[in-house]
GUZA-633397 format. One record per residue (C-alpha): residue in one letter; x, y, z. Coordinates in nm, 3 decimals, decimal comma. Example, Ala and Ser with C-alpha at 12.3 -4.5 7.8 and 13.67 -1.06 7.14 Angstrom:
<sites>
<site rest="A" X="1,230" Y="-0,450" Z="0,780"/>
<site rest="S" X="1,367" Y="-0,106" Z="0,714"/>
</sites>
This chain:
<sites>
<site rest="X" X="4,712" Y="7,883" Z="-10,353"/>
<site rest="X" X="4,925" Y="7,880" Z="-10,046"/>
<site rest="X" X="4,694" Y="8,061" Z="-9,806"/>
<site rest="X" X="4,384" Y="7,846" Z="-9,810"/>
<site rest="X" X="4,204" Y="7,901" Z="-9,476"/>
<site rest="X" X="3,899" Y="7,690" Z="-9,545"/>
<site rest="X" X="3,844" Y="7,406" Z="-9,299"/>
<site rest="X" X="3,948" Y="7,079" Z="-9,449"/>
<site rest="X" X="3,715" Y="6,785" Z="-9,454"/>
<site rest="X" X="3,928" Y="6,541" Z="-9,259"/>
<site rest="X" X="3,811" Y="6,186" Z="-9,238"/>
<site rest="X" X="3,843" Y="6,019" Z="-8,898"/>
<site rest="X" X="4,142" Y="5,793" Z="-8,873"/>
<site rest="X" X="3,950" Y="5,488" Z="-8,744"/>
<site rest="X" X="3,618" Y="5,586" Z="-8,903"/>
<site rest="X" X="3,442" Y="5,574" Z="-8,565"/>
<site rest="X" X="3,183" Y="5,845" Z="-8,556"/>
<site rest="X" X="3,014" Y="5,979" Z="-8,247"/>
<site rest="X" X="2,692" Y="5,796" Z="-8,334"/>
<site rest="X" X="2,875" Y="5,464" Z="-8,351"/>
<site rest="X" X="3,043" Y="5,527" Z="-8,014"/>
<site rest="X" X="2,709" Y="5,609" Z="-7,852"/>
<site rest="X" X="2,552" Y="5,297" Z="-8,005"/>
<site rest="X" X="2,834" Y="5,078" Z="-7,872"/>
<site rest="X" X="2,797" Y="5,231" Z="-7,526"/>
<site rest="X" X="2,422" Y="5,168" Z="-7,529"/>
<site rest="X" X="2,479" Y="4,805" Z="-7,633"/>
<site rest="X" X="2,730" Y="4,761" Z="-7,353"/>
<site rest="X" X="2,492" Y="4,907" Z="-7,093"/>
<site rest="X" X="2,201" Y="4,694" Z="-7,221"/>
<site rest="X" X="2,400" Y="4,370" Z="-7,215"/>
<site rest="X" X="2,531" Y="4,448" Z="-6,867"/>
<site rest="X" X="2,176" Y="4,508" Z="-6,748"/>
<site rest="X" X="2,062" Y="4,176" Z="-6,898"/>
<site rest="X" X="2,342" Y="3,983" Z="-6,726"/>
<site rest="X" X="2,265" Y="4,145" Z="-6,390"/>
<site rest="X" X="1,895" Y="4,070" Z="-6,433"/>
<site rest="X" X="1,956" Y="3,704" Z="-6,518"/>
<site rest="X" X="2,191" Y="3,657" Z="-6,224"/>
<site rest="X" X="1,941" Y="3,823" Z="-5,992"/>
<site rest="X" X="1,653" Y="3,607" Z="-6,109"/>
<site rest="X" X="1,850" Y="3,285" Z="-6,088"/>
<site rest="X" X="1,913" Y="3,334" Z="-5,714"/>
<site rest="X" X="1,568" Y="3,217" Z="-5,599"/>
<site rest="X" X="1,583" Y="2,917" Z="-5,831"/>
<site rest="X" X="1,914" Y="2,806" Z="-5,686"/>
<site rest="X" X="1,781" Y="2,839" Z="-5,331"/>
<site rest="X" X="1,481" Y="2,614" Z="-5,396"/>
<site rest="X" X="1,523" Y="2,399" Z="-5,083"/>
<site rest="X" X="1,531" Y="2,596" Z="-4,762"/>
<site rest="X" X="1,500" Y="2,452" Z="-4,413"/>
<site rest="X" X="1,511" Y="2,596" Z="-4,064"/>
<site rest="X" X="1,585" Y="2,441" Z="-3,728"/>
<site rest="X" X="1,392" Y="2,596" Z="-3,442"/>
<site rest="X" X="1,302" Y="2,570" Z="-3,074"/>
<site rest="X" X="0,941" Y="2,578" Z="-2,954"/>
<site rest="X" X="0,744" Y="2,542" Z="-2,630"/>
<site rest="X" X="0,397" Y="2,441" Z="-2,522"/>
<site rest="X" X="0,201" Y="2,557" Z="-2,213"/>
<site rest="X" X="0,100" Y="2,363" Z="-1,898"/>
<site rest="X" X="0,283" Y="2,142" Z="-1,833"/>
<site rest="X" X="0,582" Y="2,304" Z="-1,998"/>
<site rest="X" X="0,709" Y="2,108" Z="-2,300"/>
<site rest="X" X="1,005" Y="2,208" Z="-2,514"/>
<site rest="X" X="1,109" Y="2,072" Z="-2,849"/>
<site rest="X" X="1,371" Y="2,117" Z="-3,119"/>
<site rest="X" X="1,263" Y="2,061" Z="-3,477"/>
<site rest="X" X="1,347" Y="2,100" Z="-3,842"/>
<site rest="X" X="1,095" Y="2,237" Z="-4,092"/>
<site rest="X" X="1,087" Y="2,328" Z="-4,459"/>
<site rest="X" X="1,051" Y="2,700" Z="-4,533"/>
<site rest="X" X="0,851" Y="2,786" Z="-4,845"/>
<site rest="X" X="0,922" Y="3,157" Z="-4,870"/>
<site rest="X" X="1,247" Y="3,350" Z="-4,867"/>
<site rest="X" X="1,538" Y="3,164" Z="-4,710"/>
<site rest="X" X="1,609" Y="3,394" Z="-4,414"/>
<site rest="X" X="1,565" Y="3,376" Z="-4,039"/>
<site rest="X" X="1,297" Y="3,645" Z="-4,033"/>
<site rest="X" X="1,090" Y="3,482" Z="-4,309"/>
<site rest="X" X="1,127" Y="3,141" Z="-4,146"/>
<site rest="X" X="1,024" Y="3,286" Z="-3,811"/>
<site rest="X" X="0,703" Y="3,434" Z="-3,952"/>
<site rest="X" X="0,610" Y="3,119" Z="-4,141"/>
<site rest="X" X="0,689" Y="2,870" Z="-3,865"/>
<site rest="X" X="0,522" Y="3,076" Z="-3,592"/>
<site rest="X" X="0,190" Y="3,042" Z="-3,777"/>
<site rest="X" X="0,232" Y="2,668" Z="-3,835"/>
<site rest="X" X="0,331" Y="2,599" Z="-3,476"/>
<site rest="X" X="0,053" Y="2,818" Z="-3,328"/>
<site rest="X" X="-0,204" Y="2,617" Z="-3,522"/>
<site rest="X" X="-0,087" Y="2,308" Z="-3,330"/>
<site rest="X" X="-0,068" Y="2,481" Z="-2,990"/>
<site rest="X" X="0,309" Y="2,548" Z="-2,987"/>
<site rest="X" X="0,490" Y="2,880" Z="-2,945"/>
<site rest="X" X="0,804" Y="2,946" Z="-3,148"/>
<site rest="X" X="1,093" Y="3,046" Z="-2,924"/>
<site rest="X" X="1,359" Y="3,109" Z="-3,187"/>
<site rest="X" X="1,501" Y="3,007" Z="-3,523"/>
<site rest="X" X="1,842" Y="2,850" Z="-3,468"/>
<site rest="X" X="1,950" Y="2,866" Z="-3,832"/>
<site rest="X" X="1,838" Y="2,837" Z="-4,193"/>
<site rest="X" X="2,015" Y="2,603" Z="-4,434"/>
<site rest="X" X="1,985" Y="2,408" Z="-4,756"/>
<site rest="X" X="1,917" Y="2,041" Z="-4,811"/>
<site rest="X" X="2,282" Y="1,961" Z="-4,742"/>
<site rest="X" X="2,228" Y="2,024" Z="-4,369"/>
<site rest="X" X="1,931" Y="1,791" Z="-4,322"/>
<site rest="X" X="2,116" Y="1,468" Z="-4,250"/>
<site rest="X" X="2,315" Y="1,597" Z="-3,954"/>
<site rest="X" X="2,002" Y="1,743" Z="-3,788"/>
<site rest="X" X="1,769" Y="1,446" Z="-3,837"/>
<site rest="X" X="1,872" Y="1,259" Z="-3,522"/>
<site rest="X" X="1,854" Y="1,569" Z="-3,300"/>
<site rest="X" X="1,506" Y="1,662" Z="-3,424"/>
<site rest="X" X="1,364" Y="1,314" Z="-3,367"/>
<site rest="X" X="0,987" Y="1,306" Z="-3,420"/>
<site rest="X" X="0,986" Y="1,679" Z="-3,500"/>
<site rest="X" X="1,197" Y="1,631" Z="-3,813"/>
<site rest="X" X="0,996" Y="1,793" Z="-4,095"/>
<site rest="X" X="0,680" Y="1,761" Z="-3,883"/>
<site rest="X" X="0,565" Y="2,124" Z="-3,911"/>
</sites>
């Protein structure tokens, strides 16, 4: 029979069916999501120690001081500002500004400048 027009049942060359390709793609997406999630969650653990140096003032007579304090929340200037403003207000001080936020590696060089206000608040 030379004129056989029936579709032939060809087997795939690499035997990779559509279902297997979709399954591999889903595995790839799932593993990528897991890696991104783990990296995202490890960020706060790595930034466990956060400190801020700040400037504050007190009323009559005018007193100014520079200090270093540990920040418990997120390690950012805005979070440090909110947290330290409350602590300082409780002691009669007004926060002027947060100079910077840093890790424990920056404590030693700021200790002398902060004097008695080193980790006081």
